[in-house]
VOMISE-814718 format. One record per residue (C-alpha): residue number from 1; y, x, z; residue in three letters. Coordinates in nm, 2 decimals. Layout:
N
+-----+--------+--------+--------+------+
:  nr :  north :   east :     up : rest :
+-----+--------+--------+--------+------+
: NUM :      Y :      X :      Z :  ala :
...
+-----+--------+--------+--------+------+
//
This chain:
396
+-----+--------+--------+--------+------+
:  nr :  north :   east :     up : rest :
+-----+--------+--------+--------+------+
:   1 :   1.13 :   0.64 :   1.55 :  met :
:   2 :   1.37 :   0.73 :   1.83 :  ser :
:   3 :   1.37 :   0.37 :   1.95 :  glu :
:   4 :   0.99 :   0.36 :   2.00 :  leu :
:   5 :   0.89 :   0.18 :   2.32 :  asp :
:   6 :   0.72 :   0.40 :   2.59 :  his :
:   7 :   0.57 :   0.09 :   2.76 :  gly :
:   8 :   0.58 :   0.04 :   3.13 :  thr :
:   9 :   0.57 :   0.42 :   3.23 :  tyr :
:  10 :   0.83 :   0.53 :   3.47 :  pro :
:  11 :   1.14 :   0.68 :   3.32 :  glu :
:  12 :   1.11 :   0.99 :   3.53 :  asp :
:  13 :   0.76 :   1.06 :   3.39 :  arg :
:  14 :   0.90 :   1.04 :   3.03 :  ile :
:  15 :   1.19 :   1.27 :   3.12 :  leu :
:  16 :   0.95 :   1.52 :   3.28 :  ser :
:  17 :   0.75 :   1.52 :   2.95 :  leu :
:  18 :   1.06 :   1.59 :   2.74 :  lys :
:  19 :   1.15 :   1.87 :   2.97 :  glu :
:  20 :   0.81 :   2.04 :   2.94 :  lys :
:  21 :   0.78 :   1.98 :   2.56 :  leu :
:  22 :   1.11 :   2.12 :   2.41 :  ile :
:  23 :   1.22 :   1.99 :   2.07 :  cys :
:  24 :   0.92 :   1.75 :   2.04 :  arg :
:  25 :   1.09 :   1.43 :   2.14 :  asp :
:  26 :   0.98 :   1.24 :   1.83 :  leu :
:  27 :   0.62 :   1.35 :   1.85 :  gln :
:  28 :   0.60 :   1.26 :   2.22 :  ile :
:  29 :   0.74 :   0.91 :   2.15 :  leu :
:  30 :   0.51 :   0.86 :   1.85 :  thr :
:  31 :   0.20 :   0.97 :   2.03 :  leu :
:  32 :   0.28 :   0.77 :   2.34 :  gln :
:  33 :   0.34 :   0.46 :   2.13 :  ser :
:  34 :   0.00 :   0.51 :   1.96 :  ile :
:  35 :  -0.18 :   0.57 :   2.29 :  leu :
:  36 :  -0.02 :   0.28 :   2.47 :  gly :
:  37 :  -0.14 :   0.22 :   2.83 :  glu :
:  38 :  -0.49 :   0.30 :   2.98 :  pro :
:  39 :  -0.62 :  -0.06 :   2.95 :  his :
:  40 :  -0.49 :  -0.11 :   2.59 :  his :
:  41 :  -0.74 :  -0.11 :   2.31 :  tyr :
:  42 :  -0.64 :   0.19 :   2.11 :  ser :
:  43 :  -0.68 :   0.30 :   1.75 :  tyr :
:  44 :  -1.02 :   0.46 :   1.67 :  pro :
:  45 :  -0.89 :   0.80 :   1.55 :  ser :
:  46 :  -0.57 :   1.00 :   1.51 :  val :
:  47 :  -0.53 :   1.31 :   1.29 :  phe :
:  48 :  -0.26 :   1.55 :   1.41 :  val :
:  49 :  -0.18 :   1.84 :   1.17 :  tyr :
:  50 :   0.07 :   2.12 :   1.15 :  gly :
:  51 :   0.10 :   2.49 :   1.11 :  his :
:  52 :   0.01 :   2.74 :   1.38 :  thr :
:  53 :   0.23 :   2.75 :   1.69 :  ala :
:  54 :   0.38 :   2.40 :   1.63 :  thr :
:  55 :   0.28 :   2.27 :   1.97 :  gly :
:  56 :   0.00 :   2.03 :   1.87 :  lys :
:  57 :  -0.25 :   2.12 :   2.13 :  thr :
:  58 :   0.00 :   2.18 :   2.41 :  tyr :
:  59 :   0.19 :   1.85 :   2.34 :  val :
:  60 :  -0.13 :   1.64 :   2.32 :  thr :
:  61 :  -0.29 :   1.80 :   2.63 :  glu :
:  62 :   0.04 :   1.77 :   2.84 :  thr :
:  63 :   0.08 :   1.41 :   2.73 :  leu :
:  64 :  -0.27 :   1.31 :   2.83 :  leu :
:  65 :  -0.25 :   1.49 :   3.17 :  lys :
:  66 :   0.10 :   1.36 :   3.25 :  thr :
:  67 :   0.01 :   0.99 :   3.16 :  leu :
:  68 :  -0.32 :   1.04 :   3.35 :  lys :
:  69 :  -0.55 :   0.93 :   3.06 :  phe :
:  70 :  -0.92 :   1.01 :   3.10 :  pro :
:  71 :  -0.98 :   1.27 :   2.83 :  his :
:  72 :  -1.18 :   1.57 :   2.72 :  val :
:  73 :  -1.05 :   1.86 :   2.50 :  ile :
:  74 :  -1.30 :   2.06 :   2.31 :  val :
:  75 :  -1.23 :   2.37 :   2.08 :  asn :
:  76 :  -1.45 :   2.34 :   1.77 :  cys :
:  77 :  -1.44 :   2.72 :   1.73 :  val :
:  78 :  -1.60 :   2.78 :   2.06 :  glu :
:  79 :  -1.85 :   2.50 :   2.01 :  cys :
:  80 :  -1.98 :   2.62 :   1.68 :  phe :
:  81 :  -2.29 :   2.39 :   1.67 :  ser :
:  82 :  -2.32 :   2.01 :   1.70 :  ser :
:  83 :  -2.54 :   2.05 :   2.01 :  lys :
:  84 :  -2.28 :   2.26 :   2.20 :  met :
:  85 :  -2.00 :   2.02 :   2.09 :  leu :
:  86 :  -2.20 :   1.71 :   2.22 :  phe :
:  87 :  -2.28 :   1.87 :   2.55 :  glu :
:  88 :  -1.93 :   2.00 :   2.61 :  gln :
:  89 :  -1.78 :   1.65 :   2.56 :  ile :
:  90 :  -2.04 :   1.49 :   2.79 :  leu :
:  91 :  -2.02 :   1.75 :   3.07 :  asn :
:  92 :  -1.63 :   1.75 :   3.06 :  gln :
:  93 :  -1.63 :   1.38 :   3.09 :  leu :
:  94 :  -1.85 :   1.39 :   3.40 :  gln :
:  95 :  -1.63 :   1.67 :   3.53 :  gly :
:  96 :  -1.34 :   1.43 :   3.51 :  his :
:  97 :  -1.50 :   1.20 :   3.75 :  ser :
:  98 :  -1.63 :   1.49 :   3.96 :  leu :
:  99 :  -1.27 :   1.60 :   4.03 :  ser :
: 100 :  -1.18 :   1.25 :   4.14 :  leu :
: 101 :  -1.47 :   1.14 :   4.34 :  lys :
: 102 :  -1.61 :   1.47 :   4.44 :  asn :
: 103 :  -1.96 :   1.36 :   4.32 :  glu :
: 104 :  -2.22 :   1.60 :   4.18 :  tyr :
: 105 :  -2.35 :   1.52 :   3.83 :  thr :
: 106 :  -2.62 :   1.71 :   3.64 :  ser :
: 107 :  -2.56 :   1.86 :   3.30 :  cys :
: 108 :  -2.65 :   1.64 :   3.00 :  leu :
: 109 :  -2.82 :   1.77 :   2.68 :  gln :
: 110 :  -2.79 :   1.62 :   2.34 :  ser :
: 111 :  -2.94 :   1.73 :   2.01 :  asn :
: 112 :  -2.84 :   1.45 :   1.76 :  thr :
: 113 :  -2.54 :   1.23 :   1.71 :  phe :
: 114 :  -2.75 :   0.92 :   1.80 :  asn :
: 115 :  -2.84 :   1.08 :   2.14 :  asp :
: 116 :  -2.48 :   1.18 :   2.20 :  phe :
: 117 :  -2.37 :   0.81 :   2.15 :  val :
: 118 :  -2.63 :   0.68 :   2.39 :  leu :
: 119 :  -2.56 :   0.94 :   2.65 :  leu :
: 120 :  -2.18 :   0.88 :   2.62 :  tyr :
: 121 :  -2.23 :   0.51 :   2.69 :  lys :
: 122 :  -2.43 :   0.59 :   3.00 :  gln :
: 123 :  -2.17 :   0.84 :   3.13 :  val :
: 124 :  -1.88 :   0.59 :   3.07 :  val :
: 125 :  -2.05 :   0.32 :   3.26 :  his :
: 126 :  -2.17 :   0.54 :   3.54 :  lys :
: 127 :  -1.82 :   0.68 :   3.58 :  gln :
: 128 :  -1.66 :   0.33 :   3.56 :  asn :
: 129 :  -1.44 :   0.42 :   3.26 :  leu :
: 130 :  -1.53 :   0.13 :   3.03 :  his :
: 131 :  -1.21 :  -0.05 :   3.13 :  asn :
: 132 :  -1.00 :   0.25 :   3.01 :  gln :
: 133 :  -0.95 :   0.42 :   2.68 :  thr :
: 134 :  -1.12 :   0.76 :   2.68 :  val :
: 135 :  -0.96 :   1.03 :   2.46 :  tyr :
: 136 :  -1.18 :   1.29 :   2.29 :  ile :
: 137 :  -0.96 :   1.57 :   2.15 :  val :
: 138 :  -1.12 :   1.80 :   1.90 :  leu :
: 139 :  -0.90 :   2.11 :   1.85 :  asp :
: 140 :  -0.94 :   2.33 :   1.54 :  lys :
: 141 :  -1.11 :   2.02 :   1.39 :  ala :
: 142 :  -1.12 :   2.19 :   1.04 :  glu :
: 143 :  -1.43 :   2.37 :   1.16 :  arg :
: 144 :  -1.62 :   2.04 :   1.16 :  leu :
: 145 :  -1.63 :   2.06 :   0.78 :  arg :
: 146 :  -1.87 :   2.36 :   0.82 :  glu :
: 147 :  -2.10 :   2.18 :   1.06 :  met :
: 148 :  -2.34 :   1.89 :   1.02 :  asp :
: 149 :  -2.23 :   1.65 :   0.74 :  ser :
: 150 :  -2.25 :   1.34 :   0.97 :  asn :
: 151 :  -2.02 :   1.48 :   1.24 :  leu :
: 152 :  -1.69 :   1.41 :   1.08 :  leu :
: 153 :  -1.77 :   1.05 :   0.96 :  pro :
: 154 :  -1.94 :   0.98 :   1.30 :  gly :
: 155 :  -1.63 :   1.09 :   1.50 :  phe :
: 156 :  -1.40 :   0.89 :   1.27 :  leu :
: 157 :  -1.60 :   0.57 :   1.35 :  arg :
: 158 :  -1.70 :   0.67 :   1.70 :  phe :
: 159 :  -1.53 :   0.37 :   1.86 :  gln :
: 160 :  -1.74 :   0.14 :   1.65 :  glu :
: 161 :  -2.07 :   0.33 :   1.70 :  leu :
: 162 :  -2.04 :   0.36 :   2.08 :  ala :
: 163 :  -1.89 :   0.00 :   2.11 :  asp :
: 164 :  -1.65 :   0.15 :   2.37 :  glu :
: 165 :  -1.27 :   0.19 :   2.40 :  asn :
: 166 :  -1.26 :   0.55 :   2.28 :  ala :
: 167 :  -1.02 :   0.73 :   2.06 :  thr :
: 168 :  -1.09 :   1.06 :   1.89 :  val :
: 169 :  -0.79 :   1.29 :   1.82 :  ile :
: 170 :  -0.83 :   1.55 :   1.56 :  phe :
: 171 :  -0.60 :   1.86 :   1.58 :  leu :
: 172 :  -0.60 :   2.07 :   1.26 :  ser :
: 173 :  -0.38 :   2.32 :   1.07 :  glu :
: 174 :  -0.46 :   2.16 :   0.72 :  ile :
: 175 :  -0.37 :   1.84 :   0.57 :  val :
: 176 :  -0.59 :   1.53 :   0.57 :  trp :
: 177 :  -0.62 :   1.53 :   0.19 :  glu :
: 178 :  -0.82 :   1.87 :   0.22 :  lys :
: 179 :  -1.00 :   1.74 :   0.53 :  phe :
: 180 :  -1.12 :   1.40 :   0.40 :  arg :
: 181 :  -1.50 :   1.38 :   0.35 :  pro :
: 182 :  -1.68 :   1.17 :   0.09 :  gly :
: 183 :  -1.63 :   0.80 :   0.01 :  thr :
: 184 :  -1.67 :   0.54 :   0.28 :  gly :
: 185 :  -1.50 :   0.73 :   0.56 :  cys :
: 186 :  -1.26 :   0.57 :   0.82 :  phe :
: 187 :  -0.90 :   0.67 :   0.76 :  glu :
: 188 :  -0.73 :   0.78 :   1.08 :  pro :
: 189 :  -0.36 :   0.75 :   1.18 :  leu :
: 190 :  -0.18 :   1.07 :   1.06 :  ile :
: 191 :   0.09 :   1.24 :   1.26 :  leu :
: 192 :   0.26 :   1.56 :   1.13 :  his :
: 193 :   0.40 :   1.84 :   1.36 :  phe :
: 194 :   0.67 :   2.02 :   1.16 :  pro :
: 195 :   0.77 :   2.37 :   1.22 :  asp :
: 196 :   1.04 :   2.45 :   1.47 :  tyr :
: 197 :   1.38 :   2.46 :   1.30 :  asn :
: 198 :   1.75 :   2.51 :   1.40 :  lys :
: 199 :   1.82 :   2.30 :   1.71 :  ala :
: 200 :   2.03 :   2.26 :   2.00 :  lys :
: 201 :   2.15 :   2.47 :   2.29 :  glu :
: 202 :   1.84 :   2.39 :   2.48 :  glu :
: 203 :   1.62 :   2.54 :   2.22 :  asp :
: 204 :   1.56 :   2.87 :   2.39 :  thr :
: 205 :   1.32 :   3.00 :   2.12 :  arg :
: 206 :   1.57 :   2.97 :   1.85 :  arg :
: 207 :   1.85 :   3.10 :   2.06 :  leu :
: 208 :   1.64 :   3.41 :   2.14 :  trp :
: 209 :   1.55 :   3.47 :   1.78 :  arg :
: 210 :   1.93 :   3.48 :   1.70 :  asn :
: 211 :   2.03 :   3.71 :   1.98 :  ile :
: 212 :   1.73 :   3.95 :   1.97 :  glu :
: 213 :   1.87 :   4.18 :   1.69 :  pro :
: 214 :   2.20 :   4.23 :   1.87 :  his :
: 215 :   2.04 :   4.28 :   2.20 :  leu :
: 216 :   1.80 :   4.55 :   2.06 :  lys :
: 217 :   2.10 :   4.73 :   1.90 :  lys :
: 218 :   2.29 :   4.73 :   2.23 :  ala :
: 219 :   1.98 :   4.84 :   2.43 :  met :
: 220 :   1.92 :   5.14 :   2.19 :  glu :
: 221 :   2.27 :   5.24 :   2.24 :  thr :
: 222 :   2.24 :   5.21 :   2.62 :  val :
: 223 :   1.92 :   5.42 :   2.63 :  tyr :
: 224 :   2.07 :   5.70 :   2.42 :  leu :
: 225 :   2.38 :   5.70 :   2.64 :  arg :
: 226 :   2.61 :   5.72 :   2.34 :  glu :
: 227 :   2.90 :   5.51 :   2.46 :  ile :
: 228 :   3.02 :   5.32 :   2.76 :  ser :
: 229 :   3.03 :   4.94 :   2.78 :  ser :
: 230 :   3.40 :   4.93 :   2.71 :  ser :
: 231 :   3.36 :   5.14 :   2.40 :  gln :
: 232 :   3.07 :   4.92 :   2.28 :  trp :
: 233 :   3.29 :   4.61 :   2.31 :  glu :
: 234 :   3.57 :   4.78 :   2.12 :  arg :
: 235 :   3.34 :   4.88 :   1.85 :  leu :
: 236 :   3.20 :   4.53 :   1.83 :  gln :
: 237 :   3.55 :   4.40 :   1.79 :  gln :
: 238 :   3.63 :   4.65 :   1.52 :  glu :
: 239 :   3.31 :   4.56 :   1.34 :  asp :
: 240 :   3.43 :   4.19 :   1.34 :  lys :
: 241 :   3.76 :   4.29 :   1.20 :  glu :
: 242 :   3.59 :   4.46 :   0.90 :  gly :
: 243 :   3.56 :   4.82 :   1.00 :  glu :
: 244 :   3.18 :   4.84 :   0.96 :  his :
: 245 :   2.99 :   5.11 :   1.14 :  leu :
: 246 :   2.68 :   5.25 :   0.97 :  lys :
: 247 :   2.40 :   5.37 :   1.18 :  gly :
: 248 :   2.50 :   5.58 :   1.48 :  leu :
: 249 :   2.87 :   5.59 :   1.39 :  ser :
: 250 :   3.01 :   5.81 :   1.67 :  ile :
: 251 :   2.78 :   6.11 :   1.66 :  his :
: 252 :   3.01 :   6.31 :   1.87 :  ala :
: 253 :   2.88 :   6.11 :   2.18 :  his :
: 254 :   2.51 :   6.14 :   2.10 :  val :
: 255 :   2.33 :   6.33 :   2.38 :  glu :
: 256 :   2.03 :   6.50 :   2.21 :  leu :
: 257 :   1.76 :   6.71 :   2.38 :  pro :
: 258 :   1.80 :   7.09 :   2.37 :  phe :
: 259 :   1.56 :   7.16 :   2.09 :  tyr :
: 260 :   1.67 :   6.85 :   1.88 :  ser :
: 261 :   2.02 :   7.00 :   1.86 :  lys :
: 262 :   1.89 :   7.33 :   1.71 :  phe :
: 263 :   1.65 :   7.13 :   1.48 :  leu :
: 264 :   1.94 :   6.93 :   1.35 :  leu :
: 265 :   2.15 :   7.25 :   1.30 :  ile :
: 266 :   1.85 :   7.41 :   1.12 :  ala :
: 267 :   1.81 :   7.09 :   0.90 :  ala :
: 268 :   2.18 :   7.11 :   0.80 :  tyr :
: 269 :   2.15 :   7.47 :   0.70 :  leu :
: 270 :   1.84 :   7.39 :   0.51 :  ser :
: 271 :   2.00 :   7.10 :   0.33 :  ser :
: 272 :   2.33 :   7.28 :   0.22 :  tyr :
: 273 :   2.22 :   7.65 :   0.18 :  asn :
: 274 :   2.00 :   7.76 :  -0.11 :  pro :
: 275 :   1.66 :   7.88 :   0.00 :  ala :
: 276 :   1.73 :   8.23 :  -0.16 :  arg :
: 277 :   1.99 :   8.30 :   0.11 :  thr :
: 278 :   1.75 :   8.24 :   0.41 :  asp :
: 279 :   1.63 :   8.60 :   0.40 :  lys :
: 280 :   1.99 :   8.73 :   0.41 :  arg :
: 281 :   2.11 :   8.49 :   0.69 :  phe :
: 282 :   1.81 :   8.46 :   0.92 :  phe :
: 283 :   1.60 :   8.78 :   0.88 :  ser :
: 284 :   1.69 :   9.10 :   1.06 :  lys :
: 285 :   1.52 :   9.33 :   0.82 :  tyr :
: 286 :   1.61 :   9.17 :   0.49 :  his :
: 287 :   1.65 :   9.50 :   0.30 :  gly :
: 288 :   1.89 :   9.56 :   0.03 :  lys :
: 289 :   2.03 :   9.25 :  -0.16 :  ile :
: 290 :   2.22 :   9.27 :  -0.49 :  lys :
: 291 :   2.57 :   9.17 :  -0.50 :  lys :
: 292 :   2.50 :   8.91 :  -0.77 :  thr :
: 293 :   2.28 :   8.72 :  -0.52 :  ser :
: 294 :   2.56 :   8.68 :  -0.27 :  phe :
: 295 :   2.67 :   8.33 :  -0.20 :  leu :
: 296 :   3.00 :   8.29 :  -0.37 :  lys :
: 297 :   3.28 :   8.08 :  -0.24 :  lys :
: 298 :   3.29 :   7.83 :  -0.53 :  his :
: 299 :   2.91 :   7.78 :  -0.49 :  glu :
: 300 :   2.94 :   7.70 :  -0.13 :  lys :
: 301 :   3.21 :   7.44 :  -0.21 :  thr :
: 302 :   3.00 :   7.28 :  -0.48 :  ser :
: 303 :   2.70 :   7.25 :  -0.24 :  asn :
: 304 :   2.91 :   7.05 :   0.00 :  leu :
: 305 :   3.03 :   6.83 :  -0.27 :  leu :
: 306 :   2.68 :   6.77 :  -0.42 :  leu :
: 307 :   2.54 :   6.65 :  -0.09 :  gly :
: 308 :   2.23 :   6.74 :   0.10 :  pro :
: 309 :   1.92 :   6.88 :  -0.08 :  lys :
: 310 :   1.56 :   6.81 :   0.04 :  pro :
: 311 :   1.38 :   7.09 :   0.22 :  phe :
: 312 :   1.02 :   7.13 :   0.33 :  pro :
: 313 :   0.90 :   7.12 :   0.69 :  leu :
: 314 :   0.80 :   7.49 :   0.71 :  asp :
: 315 :   1.15 :   7.60 :   0.60 :  arg :
: 316 :   1.31 :   7.38 :   0.87 :  leu :
: 317 :   1.08 :   7.54 :   1.13 :  leu :
: 318 :   1.14 :   7.89 :   1.01 :  ala :
: 319 :   1.52 :   7.86 :   1.04 :  ile :
: 320 :   1.48 :   7.68 :   1.37 :  phe :
: 321 :   1.27 :   7.96 :   1.52 :  tyr :
: 322 :   1.53 :   8.22 :   1.40 :  ser :
: 323 :   1.84 :   8.05 :   1.55 :  ile :
: 324 :   1.71 :   7.93 :   1.89 :  val :
: 325 :   1.78 :   8.18 :   2.17 :  asp :
: 326 :   1.45 :   8.16 :   2.35 :  cys :
: 327 :   1.10 :   8.22 :   2.22 :  arg :
: 328 :   0.95 :   7.88 :   2.12 :  val :
: 329 :   0.58 :   7.81 :   2.05 :  thr :
: 330 :   0.49 :   7.54 :   1.81 :  pro :
: 331 :   0.39 :   7.23 :   2.01 :  thr :
: 332 :   0.36 :   6.86 :   1.96 :  ala :
: 333 :   0.69 :   6.82 :   2.14 :  asn :
: 334 :   0.88 :   7.00 :   1.86 :  ile :
: 335 :   0.72 :   6.77 :   1.59 :  phe :
: 336 :   0.79 :   6.46 :   1.80 :  ser :
: 337 :   1.15 :   6.55 :   1.82 :  gln :
: 338 :   1.16 :   6.57 :   1.44 :  ile :
: 339 :   1.02 :   6.22 :   1.43 :  thr :
: 340 :   1.29 :   6.11 :   1.68 :  ser :
: 341 :   1.57 :   6.26 :   1.46 :  leu :
: 342 :   1.43 :   6.05 :   1.16 :  val :
: 343 :   1.42 :   5.74 :   1.38 :  ala :
: 344 :   1.79 :   5.80 :   1.47 :  leu :
: 345 :   1.87 :   5.83 :   1.11 :  gln :
: 346 :   2.00 :   6.19 :   1.15 :  leu :
: 347 :   1.73 :   6.31 :   0.92 :  leu :
: 348 :   1.57 :   6.13 :   0.63 :  thr :
: 349 :   1.21 :   6.15 :   0.52 :  his :
: 350 :   1.19 :   6.22 :   0.15 :  val :
: 351 :   0.89 :   6.16 :  -0.07 :  gly :
: 352 :   0.53 :   6.07 :   0.04 :  his :
: 353 :   0.31 :   6.20 :   0.31 :  asp :
: 354 :   0.03 :   6.28 :   0.07 :  asp :
: 355 :   0.22 :   6.55 :  -0.11 :  gln :
: 356 :   0.02 :   6.88 :  -0.14 :  leu :
: 357 :   0.33 :   7.08 :  -0.02 :  asn :
: 358 :   0.38 :   6.87 :   0.29 :  gly :
: 359 :   0.67 :   6.64 :   0.39 :  pro :
: 360 :   1.03 :   6.70 :   0.29 :  lys :
: 361 :   1.35 :   6.59 :   0.47 :  tyr :
: 362 :   1.72 :   6.56 :   0.42 :  lys :
: 363 :   2.00 :   6.60 :   0.67 :  cys :
: 364 :   2.23 :   6.30 :   0.68 :  thr :
: 365 :   2.49 :   6.44 :   0.93 :  thr :
: 366 :   2.83 :   6.58 :   0.83 :  asn :
: 367 :   2.98 :   6.92 :   0.89 :  leu :
: 368 :   3.20 :   6.80 :   1.17 :  glu :
: 369 :   2.91 :   6.67 :   1.37 :  phe :
: 370 :   2.70 :   6.99 :   1.33 :  ile :
: 371 :   3.01 :   7.20 :   1.42 :  thr :
: 372 :   3.06 :   6.99 :   1.74 :  ala :
: 373 :   2.70 :   7.04 :   1.84 :  ile :
: 374 :   2.70 :   7.41 :   1.77 :  ala :
: 375 :   3.03 :   7.46 :   1.96 :  ser :
: 376 :   2.89 :   7.27 :   2.25 :  glu :
: 377 :   2.57 :   7.48 :   2.27 :  glu :
: 378 :   2.77 :   7.81 :   2.23 :  lys :
: 379 :   2.99 :   7.70 :   2.53 :  ala :
: 380 :   2.68 :   7.62 :   2.73 :  asn :
: 381 :   2.53 :   7.95 :   2.65 :  ser :
: 382 :   2.84 :   8.14 :   2.75 :  ile :
: 383 :   2.86 :   7.95 :   3.08 :  asp :
: 384 :   2.49 :   8.01 :   3.15 :  asn :
: 385 :   2.53 :   8.39 :   3.09 :  arg :
: 386 :   2.85 :   8.40 :   3.31 :  thr :
: 387 :   2.67 :   8.21 :   3.59 :  glu :
: 388 :   2.37 :   8.44 :   3.57 :  lys :
: 389 :   2.60 :   8.74 :   3.59 :  arg :
: 390 :   2.79 :   8.61 :   3.88 :  asp :
: 391 :   2.46 :   8.53 :   4.06 :  phe :
: 392 :   2.33 :   8.88 :   4.00 :  thr :
: 393 :   2.65 :   9.04 :   4.12 :  ala :
: 394 :   2.65 :   8.85 :   4.44 :  ser :
: 395 :   2.33 :   9.03 :   4.54 :  gly :
: 396 :   2.12 :   8.72 :   4.59 :  leu :
+-----+--------+--------+--------+------+
//
């Protein structure tokens, strides 16, 4: 098929077509060989099918425009009745000559297929198109099956009925076997547009699909300001050598908002401390507590070894409000930051949203990361107090 003749058309026009229609060289050559040249007597009907987004409409329209064939393109979804379909074809055909000769033509109306054939012959002779092949492209042609029963057989034999050099091109997403009407219909030439597959270096769509996941990962890292470009390159090299990084591997470089840090610390305390210890650790007036309820050393060690436990949202917020320095009112901003921590995989959502007790979470970070965040916030707090004291002492 690659050796199909493209007639006497200039080579630069064929090259221009191939540049516009990427990865469709075979379909271009096949269609162009079927169409031939404007004065050639063409095949009555061509059936082009393929899945959505395979370039059927774009290739056909671009080919007809580039080779300057007189044609009309009608969408059968927009023209949902036979009357609208006939009138759209006739008026577009007149509009073709209007753009060339700048002559005014009135709108034509057609109610039956017989009227449409008679009016079509009048328009062709009036516009002096009887010496050329006129192409009628019916996009979304599967909708013809839901319209008048004589439409599909009539368009398949339209060249014979009109006694003119006309070709009807059907564009459809279904195969001809499911499209074929009853007995006695004219069989069209069938051309399949396959799905886009793995190609060459000029296949930009395939190349983008391959690079998109890596680019998204890199952009997320850039927006979070986790690492520099040199560190990113080094980590990518280590990843190729087998040192796989899971999620946000270098938590020490993550720059979280102020409240998100305290939410993460509260989440870690909720995951690794039993709920019965909250009153002792986070309440100022906890009263007397029996010695048997104290957290023992071996119990603390076992909690770290067993991993994080799920905790409800209200417990997380209660610990958060008790450890943050300033008074915080519950706002949508606080809840949105919890969602962001889940998106960053620093928290894990456990269970379903339709639970009566509300959502539950787990903290996925380790002790070293939490210690680093806590130490950083403690140092910032000391610096802020020192700066405030110096500012007050200066008398300003």
